[in-house]
C-alpha positions as CSV (number, residue, x, y, z in Angstrom):
1,M,-11.8,21.6,40.6
2,A,-12.8,19.2,37.9
3,T,-10.4,18.7,35.0
4,T,-11.3,18.1,31.4
5,T,-9.7,15.6,29.1
6,T,-9.3,16.1,25.3
7,I,-10.6,13.0,23.7
8,P,-9.1,12.3,20.2
9,R,-11.6,12.6,17.5
10,T,-12.3,9.7,15.2
11,S,-12.6,10.1,11.4
12,S,-16.4,9.9,11.7
13,S,-16.4,13.2,13.6
14,L,-14.0,15.1,11.4
15,P,-15.1,17.8,9.0
16,G,-14.8,17.2,5.3
17,P,-16.5,17.2,1.9
18,Q,-19.1,14.6,1.0
19,G,-17.8,12.0,-1.5
20,L,-19.8,10.9,-4.4
21,P,-21.6,7.5,-4.2
22,L,-19.4,4.6,-5.4
23,L,-16.5,6.8,-6.5
24,G,-15.3,7.7,-3.0
25,A,-11.7,9.0,-2.9
26,K,-11.3,8.7,-6.7
27,A,-13.7,11.6,-7.3
28,K,-11.9,13.9,-4.8
29,M,-8.5,12.9,-6.1
30,L,-9.7,13.8,-9.6
31,Q,-10.6,17.2,-8.3
32,L,-7.1,17.5,-6.8
33,Y,-5.4,16.6,-10.1
34,L,-7.7,18.7,-12.3
35,H,-8.0,21.8,-10.1
36,P,-5.3,21.6,-7.4
37,V,-5.1,25.3,-6.5
38,A,-8.9,25.7,-5.9
39,F,-9.3,22.3,-4.3
40,L,-6.5,22.7,-1.7
41,Q,-7.6,26.3,-0.9
42,Q,-11.2,25.2,-0.5
43,L,-10.4,22.3,1.8
44,Y,-8.2,24.5,4.1
45,Q,-10.5,27.5,4.2
46,T,-13.7,25.5,4.6
47,Y,-12.6,22.7,7.0
48,G,-9.4,23.8,8.8
49,D,-6.1,22.1,9.2
50,T,-7.4,18.5,9.4
51,V,-9.8,17.3,6.7
52,V,-11.2,13.8,6.0
53,V,-11.9,13.4,2.3
54,T,-12.8,9.7,2.5
55,K,-13.4,7.5,5.6
56,N,-12.5,4.2,3.9
57,D,-11.2,2.7,0.6
58,P,-8.7,3.5,2.4
59,M,-9.1,6.6,4.6
60,L,-7.7,9.8,3.0
61,V,-6.9,12.8,5.2
62,F,-5.5,16.2,4.5
63,A,-3.3,17.7,7.2
64,F,-2.3,21.4,6.7
65,G,0.3,23.6,8.5
66,P,3.8,23.3,10.1
67,Q,2.7,21.3,13.1
68,H,1.3,18.5,10.9
69,N,4.3,18.8,8.6
70,F,6.6,18.2,11.5
71,R,4.6,15.2,12.7
72,L,4.4,13.6,9.3
73,L,7.9,14.3,8.1
74,S,9.9,13.8,11.2
75,N,8.5,10.3,12.0
76,P,9.6,8.1,9.1
77,D,8.9,4.9,10.9
78,L,5.3,5.8,11.6
79,F,4.6,7.7,8.4
80,H,6.1,6.1,5.3
81,A,6.8,7.9,2.0
82,N,6.5,4.8,-0.2
83,H,3.1,3.1,-0.1
84,E,2.7,2.4,-3.8
85,N,2.6,-1.3,-4.5
86,S,3.0,-0.9,-8.3
87,S,6.2,-2.9,-8.3
88,K,3.9,-6.0,-8.4
89,R,2.8,-4.8,-11.9
90,V,6.3,-5.1,-13.3
91,P,7.9,-8.5,-13.9
92,P,10.6,-9.1,-11.2
93,G,14.2,-8.9,-12.3
94,T,13.6,-6.5,-15.2
95,A,15.6,-3.4,-15.7
96,L,12.5,-1.3,-15.2
97,T,12.1,-2.7,-11.7
98,R,15.7,-2.0,-10.8
99,I,15.6,1.5,-12.2
100,W,12.2,2.7,-10.9
101,F,12.2,1.2,-7.4
102,N,15.8,1.0,-6.3
103,N,16.2,4.6,-5.0
104,L,15.6,6.9,-2.1
105,L,12.2,8.0,-3.4
106,R,10.9,4.4,-3.0
107,M,12.7,3.5,0.3
108,D,11.7,3.8,3.9
109,G,13.2,2.8,7.3
110,V,16.6,1.3,7.8
111,Q,17.2,0.9,4.1
112,H,16.5,4.5,3.4
113,K,18.7,5.7,6.2
114,Q,21.7,3.5,5.2
115,Q,21.4,4.5,1.5
116,R,21.0,8.2,2.2
117,R,24.1,8.1,4.4
118,L,26.1,6.6,1.6
119,M,24.9,9.2,-0.9
120,M,25.4,12.3,1.2
121,P,29.1,12.9,0.4
122,S,28.2,13.4,-3.2
123,F,26.0,16.3,-2.3
124,H,28.0,18.0,0.4
125,K,28.4,21.7,-0.3
126,K,32.1,21.3,-0.9
127,Q,31.4,18.7,-3.5
128,I,28.8,20.8,-5.3
129,V,31.4,23.3,-6.1
130,H,32.8,20.8,-8.6
131,Y,29.5,21.0,-10.5
132,H,29.7,24.8,-10.8
133,N,31.5,25.0,-14.2
134,D,29.2,22.3,-15.7
135,M,26.2,24.4,-14.8
136,I,27.7,27.5,-16.4
137,D,28.8,25.7,-19.6
138,Q,25.4,24.1,-20.2
139,T,23.6,27.4,-19.5
140,Q,26.0,29.3,-21.9
141,R,25.3,26.8,-24.6
142,L,21.5,27.3,-24.3
143,L,21.7,31.1,-24.2
144,D,24.0,31.1,-27.3
145,R,21.3,29.3,-29.2
146,W,18.6,31.8,-28.4
147,E,18.0,34.6,-30.9
148,V,16.6,38.1,-30.2
149,G,13.0,38.2,-31.4
150,A,12.5,34.4,-31.1
151,E,9.3,33.1,-29.5
152,F,9.2,29.7,-27.8
153,N,7.9,27.8,-24.8
154,L,10.2,28.8,-21.8
155,L,9.2,25.7,-19.8
156,R,10.5,23.4,-22.6
157,E,13.7,25.4,-22.9
158,M,14.3,25.2,-19.1
159,Q,13.6,21.4,-19.3
160,R,16.2,21.0,-21.9
161,L,18.7,23.0,-19.9
162,T,18.1,21.2,-16.6
163,Q,18.2,17.9,-18.4
164,A,21.6,18.7,-19.8
165,I,22.9,19.9,-16.5
166,V,21.7,16.9,-14.5
167,V,23.0,14.4,-17.0
168,K,26.3,16.2,-17.4
169,T,26.9,16.4,-13.6
170,L,25.6,12.9,-13.0
171,F,27.7,11.1,-15.6
172,G,30.5,13.6,-16.5
173,L,29.9,13.0,-20.2
174,D,31.9,15.0,-22.7
175,D,30.2,13.5,-25.7
176,E,27.3,15.9,-26.5
177,E,25.4,13.4,-28.6
178,K,25.6,10.7,-25.9
179,L,24.6,13.3,-23.3
180,Q,21.5,14.3,-25.3
181,R,20.6,10.7,-26.1
182,L,20.8,9.6,-22.5
183,G,18.8,12.5,-21.2
184,D,16.1,12.0,-23.8
185,Q,15.8,8.3,-22.9
186,M,15.4,9.2,-19.2
187,A,12.9,11.9,-20.0
188,K,10.8,9.5,-22.2
189,L,10.9,6.8,-19.5
190,M,9.8,9.3,-16.9
191,K,6.9,10.5,-19.1
192,I,5.5,7.1,-20.0
193,V,6.1,5.0,-17.0
194,G,3.1,6.2,-15.1
195,L,0.8,5.2,-17.9
196,G,2.7,1.9,-18.2
197,F,2.0,1.1,-14.5
198,L,-1.7,1.9,-15.0
199,M,-1.9,-0.5,-18.1
200,P,0.7,-3.2,-17.6
201,V,0.0,-4.9,-20.9
202,N,3.1,-6.1,-22.7
203,F,2.3,-6.0,-26.4
204,P,4.3,-4.3,-29.2
205,G,4.0,-0.5,-29.3
206,S,2.3,-0.3,-25.8
207,P,3.7,2.3,-23.3
208,Y,4.5,-0.6,-21.0
209,R,6.6,-2.4,-23.6
210,Q,8.4,0.9,-24.5
211,A,9.1,1.5,-20.8
212,L,10.6,-2.0,-20.5
213,Q,12.8,-1.5,-23.6
214,I,14.0,2.0,-22.6
215,A,14.8,0.8,-19.1
216,Q,16.9,-2.1,-20.5
217,T,18.8,0.3,-22.7
218,L,19.5,2.7,-19.8
219,D,20.5,-0.2,-17.6
220,T,23.1,-1.4,-20.2
221,E,24.5,2.1,-20.8
222,I,24.8,3.0,-17.2
223,R,26.4,-0.3,-16.2
224,A,29.1,0.3,-18.9
225,M,29.8,3.8,-17.5
226,I,30.1,2.3,-14.0
227,E,32.8,0.0,-15.2
228,Q,34.6,2.8,-16.9
229,K,34.5,5.1,-13.9
230,R,35.9,2.4,-11.6
231,A,39.1,2.8,-13.6
232,Q,38.9,6.7,-13.2
233,P,39.4,7.5,-9.5
234,E,40.1,11.1,-10.4
235,A,36.5,11.7,-11.8
236,T,34.3,14.1,-9.8
237,D,30.9,13.6,-11.4
238,V,28.0,12.3,-9.2
239,L,28.2,8.7,-10.4
240,A,32.0,8.6,-9.8
241,M,31.5,9.9,-6.3
242,L,28.7,7.4,-5.6
243,I,30.9,4.5,-6.8
244,Q,33.8,5.6,-4.5
245,T,31.7,6.2,-1.3
246,H,31.5,3.6,1.5
247,D,30.4,3.6,5.1
248,E,32.4,2.7,8.2
249,D,31.8,-1.0,7.6
250,G,33.1,-0.8,4.1
251,E,29.6,-1.2,2.6
252,R,29.2,0.3,-0.9
253,L,26.3,0.8,-3.3
254,S,25.6,-2.1,-5.6
255,D,25.4,-1.6,-9.4
256,D,21.6,-2.0,-9.2
257,Q,21.5,0.7,-6.5
258,L,23.7,3.0,-8.4
259,I,21.5,2.8,-11.5
260,G,18.3,3.4,-9.5
261,H,19.8,6.3,-7.6
262,C,21.0,7.9,-10.8
263,F,17.6,7.8,-12.4
264,A,15.9,9.2,-9.2
265,L,18.4,12.0,-9.1
266,Y,17.5,12.8,-12.7
267,V,13.8,12.8,-11.9
268,A,14.3,15.0,-8.8
269,G,16.7,17.4,-10.5
270,H,15.1,17.8,-13.9
271,E,11.5,18.9,-14.1
272,T,11.3,20.4,-10.6
273,T,14.2,22.8,-11.3
274,A,12.8,23.6,-14.8
275,N,9.5,24.5,-13.2
276,A,11.1,26.7,-10.6
277,L,13.1,28.6,-13.3
278,T,10.0,29.0,-15.4
279,W,7.9,30.4,-12.7
280,T,10.6,32.6,-11.2
281,N,11.2,34.2,-14.6
282,F,7.5,34.7,-14.9
283,L,7.2,36.3,-11.4
284,L,10.0,38.7,-12.3
285,E,8.3,39.6,-15.6
286,Q,5.1,40.3,-13.7
287,H,7.0,42.6,-11.2
288,P,9.1,45.0,-13.2
289,H,10.4,47.0,-10.2
290,I,11.8,43.8,-8.6
291,L,13.4,42.7,-11.8
292,A,15.1,46.1,-12.1
293,D,16.4,45.9,-8.6
294,L,17.7,42.4,-9.1
295,L,19.4,43.4,-12.4
296,D,21.1,46.4,-10.6
297,E,22.6,43.9,-8.1
298,L,23.7,41.5,-10.8
299,D,25.3,44.3,-12.9
300,A,27.1,45.8,-9.9
301,K,28.6,42.5,-8.8
302,L,29.0,40.4,-12.0
303,H,29.4,43.0,-14.8
304,G,27.8,40.6,-17.3
305,A,29.9,37.6,-16.4
306,P,28.7,34.3,-14.9
307,P,28.8,34.2,-11.1
308,T,31.6,32.6,-9.3
309,I,31.0,30.4,-6.2
310,E,32.1,33.3,-4.0
311,Q,29.9,35.8,-5.8
312,L,26.8,33.6,-5.4
313,R,27.1,34.2,-1.6
314,E,27.2,37.9,-2.2
315,L,23.9,38.4,-4.0
316,P,21.2,38.7,-1.4
317,M,18.5,39.9,-3.8
318,L,19.1,36.9,-6.1
319,E,18.9,34.6,-3.0
320,G,15.6,36.3,-2.0
321,V,14.1,36.0,-5.5
322,V,14.9,32.3,-5.7
323,K,13.5,31.6,-2.2
324,E,10.4,33.6,-2.8
325,G,9.8,32.0,-6.2
326,L,10.0,28.6,-4.5
327,R,7.6,29.8,-1.8
328,L,4.9,30.9,-4.2
329,F,5.5,28.1,-6.7
330,P,7.0,25.2,-4.8
331,P,8.2,22.2,-6.9
332,A,5.1,20.3,-5.7
333,M,1.8,21.5,-4.3
334,A,1.3,18.5,-2.0
335,G,3.0,15.4,-0.7
336,L,1.8,12.0,0.6
337,R,2.5,9.9,3.7
338,V,0.9,6.7,4.8
339,A,0.4,5.6,8.5
340,T,2.1,2.3,9.1
341,E,-0.1,1.6,12.2
342,A,-3.0,3.1,14.1
343,C,-2.0,6.5,15.5
344,E,-3.1,10.0,16.4
345,L,-2.6,13.1,14.4
346,G,-3.6,16.5,15.7
347,G,-6.1,15.0,18.1
348,V,-7.5,12.7,15.5
349,E,-7.4,8.9,15.6
350,L,-6.3,7.4,12.4
351,A,-6.3,3.7,11.3
352,A,-3.4,1.9,9.9
353,N,-2.9,2.5,6.1
354,T,-4.5,5.9,6.3
355,S,-3.2,8.1,3.5
356,I,-2.3,11.6,4.7
357,M,-1.6,14.5,2.3
358,Y,0.3,17.6,3.5
359,S,0.7,20.7,1.3
360,Q,3.7,22.9,0.7
361,F,1.5,25.2,-1.2
362,I,-0.9,25.9,1.7
363,T,1.9,26.1,4.3
364,H,3.7,28.8,2.3
365,R,0.6,30.9,2.2
366,I,-0.4,30.9,5.9
367,P,-0.6,34.6,6.9
368,E,0.7,33.9,10.4
369,L,3.9,32.7,8.8
370,Y,4.2,35.0,5.8
371,E,2.9,38.6,5.9
372,E,0.9,39.3,2.7
373,P,1.4,35.6,1.7
374,N,0.1,36.0,-1.9
375,R,2.5,38.8,-2.8
376,F,5.9,38.3,-4.4
377,K,8.2,40.0,-1.9
378,P,11.8,38.7,-2.2
379,E,13.0,41.3,0.4
380,R,11.2,39.4,3.1
381,W,14.1,36.9,3.1
382,L,16.6,39.5,4.1
383,T,15.4,39.2,7.7
384,L,12.9,36.3,7.7
385,E,13.9,32.9,9.0
386,R,11.6,29.9,8.9
387,S,12.0,26.3,10.1
388,P,12.1,23.4,7.5
389,Y,8.5,22.6,8.4
390,E,7.3,26.2,7.7
391,Y,9.3,26.5,4.5
392,L,9.6,23.3,2.6
393,P,10.1,23.6,-1.1
394,F,12.4,20.6,-1.0
395,S,10.3,18.8,1.7
396,A,11.8,18.3,5.1
397,G,12.8,15.6,7.6
398,H,14.5,12.3,6.7
399,H,13.2,12.5,3.1
400,M,14.3,16.1,2.4
401,C,15.7,16.4,-1.1
402,I,19.3,15.3,-0.9
403,A,20.2,17.6,-3.8
404,S,18.6,20.8,-2.4
405,S,22.0,22.7,-2.3
406,F,22.7,21.6,-5.8
407,A,19.3,22.9,-7.0
408,M,19.8,26.3,-5.2
409,Q,23.2,26.7,-6.9
410,E,21.8,25.8,-10.3
411,L,18.8,28.2,-9.9
412,K,21.0,31.1,-9.1
413,I,23.5,30.5,-11.8
414,V,20.9,30.1,-14.6
415,L,18.9,33.2,-13.5
416,A,21.9,35.4,-13.2
417,M,23.2,34.5,-16.6
418,T,19.9,34.7,-18.3
419,L,18.7,38.0,-16.9
420,Q,22.0,39.8,-17.7
421,R,21.7,38.8,-21.3
422,Y,18.0,38.7,-22.2
423,R,14.7,40.2,-21.3
424,L,11.9,37.6,-21.5
425,A,8.3,38.8,-22.1
426,V,5.3,36.5,-21.7
427,R,2.9,36.4,-24.7
428,P,0.0,38.9,-23.8
429,N,-3.1,37.2,-22.5
430,A,-1.5,33.8,-22.5
431,K,-3.7,31.3,-20.6
432,L,-1.5,29.7,-17.9
433,D,-2.8,26.9,-15.8
434,L,-1.0,24.6,-13.2
435,D,-1.1,21.0,-12.4
436,L,-0.2,19.3,-9.1
437,R,3.4,19.1,-10.1
438,M,3.5,22.8,-10.8
439,H,3.8,22.5,-14.6
440,A,2.8,25.5,-16.6
441,K,0.0,24.2,-18.8
442,P,0.1,24.2,-21.8
443,G,3.5,25.9,-21.4
444,M,5.0,29.4,-20.9
445,P,5.0,31.2,-24.3
446,I,7.6,34.0,-24.3
447,R,9.5,36.3,-26.6
448,V,13.2,37.0,-26.3
449,F,14.6,40.6,-26.3
450,A,18.1,41.8,-25.6
451,Q,18.4,43.0,-22.0
452,D,17.3,46.6,-22.7
453,R,15.6,47.2,-19.3
454,Q,12.3,48.0,-20.9
455,F,10.5,46.1,-18.2
456,K,6.8,45.8,-18.5
457,S,4.2,43.5,-16.8
458,T,2.2,41.4,-19.3
459,P,-1.5,40.5,-18.6
460,V,-2.2,36.8,-18.4
461,R,-5.2,34.5,-18.0
462,G,-5.7,31.1,-16.3
463,T,-5.4,29.7,-12.8
464,V,-1.9,31.2,-12.4
465,R,-3.7,34.4,-11.5
466,D,-4.9,32.8,-8.3
467,M,-1.3,32.1,-7.2
468,F,-0.2,35.6,-6.5
469,V,-1.3,39.2,-6.1
470,K,0.5,42.0,-8.0
471,D,1.1,45.4,-6.5
């Protein structure tokens, strides 16, 4: 009997949308940034799990689903996370170079493995317990400032809270003014640095000049804290733990590496967690019966108090709500990997330097993995188990978020404390859109009520309506 052989397809035989003349990948990437929900859904539904968006300049491929996620995220030598060459646009030896590029987000290979191993003890579950009280204290301070009847942007409030928590746990600061100033400096640098790399023009008042100046200030302040903490072996904040850690050969993190890792931890633990809190509160407001059930669980176990570490393990409904919120609104809609050499992916031959995008958003909505994937069903997590490549709000593989347990603890504490004290109502007919990083655009306008259990779903407009289906 004759046998058949599956011949890998080349990019020229792959399905995909036609690019515009001259613009190539840029036009398609613009669509991704402007209309990420519609663009990703259209690619997957029209062309399947492997889609070529451009065949050169360089090649850009989208690969959807858990099998591709596994291939891309479990092979760090073949598929690199860091392909940006923007470091060449920053003068070498500057504080901005040290801060922006000296961290796990920008590392691959042996360096990434060695640095991650040194950092892991600071985020072990036993160590995260030490951050519990800081999370409660900062949340309590925020909630005490809210007033019944007030209206504000929930996303901005959650950003302020997560900034305070991450800076407090990173540096162990007791000086509230210094904590606020350091957090604001990091936030400003994070906001302008992308524009600065696009326009590396060093003239007074330019974003690039501002980034260089803020980075130098941060560099100086964090170096001073490093020296102080070396004389405080009893400190338990993240920076103190990173200073103390070493591998079996006695290798420790350098001061440059400590500064870079601290900034990356701020970036990873600030806006992503704020987004998750904003969207989970929104989903609960849109599903009054689920919110009522969750509050019943919180009242029965906590009686209005903040949750202890032990109680966090005894709140299955809260766990399900957080996990389901991260499924429908993951911290990022898509991620990028770059092939370091010619290879095969899903039966397709790819050239070296091919950019491949995978999507948490699409994976989390595959019907074969999640029944009624567009519905908010926290109860599914009481029995459902999924692999890290089927459920990946914190990515997966060697570059999985090192602070995922920290984030889960923070999300549960903040939600439990907020919901017991207040009822949050979205402004009726608010227009809510999303970008690729899951920001609520232009924000999440809400009004604060005392927790009176008068739950009611509010109608909204915008692309957020494409993200879930209400009962």
